[in-house]
C-alpha positions in Angstrom: 83.2 -26.1 53.8 80.2 -28.7 55.6 80.0 -29.4 58.9 81.6 -32.7 60.1 78.1 -34.0 60.7 77.3 -33.0 57.1 80.5 -34.7 55.6 79.7 -38.0 57.7 75.9 -38.3 56.3 75.1 -36.0 52.9 71.4 -35.5 54.0 71.0 -32.0 52.0 72.5 -34.5 48.8 70.0 -37.1 50.1 67.1 -34.6 50.0 67.9 -32.8 46.4 68.5 -36.4 45.0 64.8 -37.5 46.1 63.1 -34.4 45.7 61.5 -35.4 41.9 60.5 -38.3 43.7 58.3 -36.2 46.4 57.0 -33.9 43.2 55.5 -36.8 41.5 54.1 -38.8 44.4 51.7 -35.5 44.7 51.2 -34.9 41.0 50.3 -38.7 40.5 47.9 -38.3 43.5 46.2 -35.4 41.8 46.2 -36.9 38.9 44.2 -39.9 40.2 41.7 -37.9 41.6 42.6 -39.0 45.5 42.1 -35.6 47.0 39.1 -35.0 45.2 37.3 -38.3 46.1 38.1 -38.1 49.4 36.5 -34.2 49.7 33.7 -35.4 47.9 32.9 -38.6 50.3 32.4 -36.4 53.3 34.3 -38.8 55.5 37.7 -41.5 55.9 37.8 -44.5 53.4 39.7 -47.6 53.4 42.9 -47.7 50.7 40.3 -50.7 49.3 37.6 -48.5 48.8 39.9 -45.6 46.9 41.1 -47.9 44.6 38.1 -49.4 43.8 36.2 -46.0 43.4 39.5 -44.5 41.1 40.1 -48.1 39.0 43.8 -48.6 40.7 45.9 -51.5 42.0 45.1 -52.1 45.3 49.1 -52.3 46.2 50.2 -49.6 44.4 47.3 -47.1 46.1 48.5 -48.2 49.4 51.4 -47.0 49.2 50.6 -44.2 47.0 48.3 -43.2 49.9 51.1 -43.6 52.6 53.6 -41.7 50.7 51.0 -38.8 51.0 51.1 -39.3 54.4 54.4 -39.2 55.1 54.4 -36.0 52.8 51.3 -34.5 55.3 49.2 -34.1 52.5 47.0 -37.1 53.7 46.0 -37.9 57.6 45.5 -41.5 58.5 43.5 -43.0 61.5 43.9 -46.5 62.3 41.4 -48.6 63.5 41.3 -51.9 64.6 40.2 -53.6 61.4 41.6 -50.9 58.7 43.8 -47.5 57.9 41.1 -44.6 57.4 42.3 -41.6 54.9 41.3 -38.1 54.8 42.4 -35.0 53.1 44.2 -32.7 55.3 43.4 -29.0 55.3 46.0 -27.7 53.0 45.2 -30.5 50.5 41.7 -29.9 50.2 42.2 -26.3 49.9 44.8 -26.3 46.9 44.5 -29.8 45.5 41.1 -30.5 45.0 39.7 -29.6 41.7 36.3 -27.6 43.1 38.5 -25.5 45.6 38.6 -21.6 44.6 42.5 -22.1 45.5 42.6 -25.2 43.8 46.3 -25.6 42.1 45.2 -28.9 40.6 45.8 -27.6 36.7 49.0 -25.9 37.0 50.1 -29.6 39.1 49.2 -31.3 35.9 51.4 -29.1 33.6 53.9 -29.3 35.9 54.0 -33.1 35.6 52.9 -33.3 31.9 55.0 -30.6 30.6 57.4 -29.5 32.5 58.6 -32.5 34.2 59.2 -34.1 31.2 61.3 -31.4 29.6 63.4 -31.2 32.5 64.3 -34.9 31.9 66.4 -33.6 29.0 68.2 -30.9 31.2 71.6 -32.2 30.5 70.9 -31.7 26.6 69.3 -28.4 27.3 72.6 -27.2 29.0 75.3 -28.5 26.0 72.9 -27.2 23.0 71.5 -23.9 24.6 68.1 -24.6 23.8 64.7 -25.8 24.9 64.0 -29.5 24.4 60.6 -29.5 23.5 61.7 -31.6 20.3 62.8 -34.3 22.2 60.1 -34.4 25.2 56.9 -33.5 22.6 58.3 -33.5 19.0 57.6 -29.9 18.4 59.7 -27.4 16.9 62.3 -26.2 20.0 61.9 -22.9 18.0 57.9 -22.2 18.6 58.1 -20.9 22.6 54.3 -21.8 22.9 55.1 -25.4 21.1 54.9 -27.2 24.2 52.4 -25.5 25.9 49.4 -25.2 23.3 51.0 -28.5 21.7 47.1 -29.5 22.0 43.8 -27.7 22.6 43.7 -29.8 25.7 46.7 -29.2 26.6 46.4 -25.1 26.0 43.5 -25.2 28.3 45.4 -27.2 30.9 47.8 -24.6 30.5 45.4 -21.3 30.8 44.0 -22.9 33.6 46.8 -23.6 35.7 48.0 -19.8 34.8 44.6 -18.8 36.3 45.1 -20.8 39.6 48.5 -19.4 40.3 47.3 -16.1 39.7 44.3 -17.1 42.3 46.4 -17.2 45.2 49.2 -14.7 44.2 47.8 -12.0 41.6 46.1 -9.6 44.5 49.7 -9.5 45.7 51.5 -9.4 42.8 48.9 -6.3 41.6 49.2 -4.3 45.3 52.8 -4.4 45.5 52.6 -0.8 43.2 49.8 1.7 43.7 47.8 1.3 40.2 44.6 3.7 40.9 46.4 6.1 39.0 45.7 4.1 36.1 43.0 3.7 34.5 43.8 1.8 31.3 45.5 -1.5 32.0 47.4 -3.8 29.5 47.9 -7.4 30.2 50.1 -8.7 27.6 50.3 -12.7 27.6 47.2 -12.1 30.1 46.4 -16.3 29.3 43.2 -17.1 30.8 42.1 -13.4 32.7 42.7 -14.5 36.2 45.4 -11.3 36.4 43.1 -9.0 34.8 40.0 -10.4 36.8 41.8 -9.6 40.3 42.7 -6.5 38.7 39.4 -4.6 38.2 38.5 -6.3 41.5 41.3 -4.2 43.1 41.1 -0.6 41.0 37.2 -0.7 40.2 38.3 2.0 38.2 40.3 0.4 35.7 40.0 -1.3 32.4 42.0 -4.1 31.5 42.7 -5.0 27.8 44.8 -8.4 28.0 46.5 -9.3 24.3 47.3 -12.6 23.4 47.5 -14.8 21.0 44.3 -15.1 18.6 43.7 -19.4 19.6 44.5 -18.3 23.4 41.9 -15.3 23.0 39.4 -17.4 21.4 39.2 -19.8 24.6 39.8 -17.5 27.0 36.3 -15.4 25.9 34.5 -18.9 25.6 36.1 -20.8 29.0 37.0 -17.8 31.4 36.3 -14.4 31.0 31.9 -13.7 30.3 31.0 -11.1 27.9 29.4 -9.6 31.3 32.9 -8.6 32.9 32.6 -5.2 30.8 36.0 -4.2 31.9 37.7 -6.4 30.5 38.9 -6.6 27.0 41.2 -8.4 24.3 43.4 -7.7 21.8 44.5 -10.4 18.9 48.2 -10.2 18.0 
């Protein structure tokens, strides 16, 4: 049973019910380019300046920026004339496109694909199947239908995969000692970031990425250079 305090004011229920709002604030700030602009500017900017640069309404941008301050994604400095906004360190590292540890692309995948599917969670529970057809008009029988519904979305998903591996791939690969294995196979290796981490951590190994033909083509063109000779591909 909950404590009397919990029953008098259901804080955990309130937190859960508002959780999606927090996610969408972060996704929207990423999509509009707020964090990128503040990084590139090299100095704090007013809400009016940010709105003008990004082509948004001044009122809407002011509210978005203040929400990001509350979430500690931005910091604000109050002057006599106006409020000036800047990135926090965590936003500069993980939410700007140019950062080596950027999570921008996976944020966009969550916002544009996962978020939409979860609107139909009740239908998914009733029917026991994914909701790609309702969300995107693609067959629910195609497990990659939503992720690869266009070339642009496929590229975003692969970049999102790579961004996740950029911050946790080495830890995953180091959880077990793979040094005795000189040939390693990465099933569904996508953009190749995990394979790149693998040959970096285990320099005597080679990695073969198995994936769909169109995924392999994009990986070769966009993510894995021919000079990375320890990484090869197999279409399937």
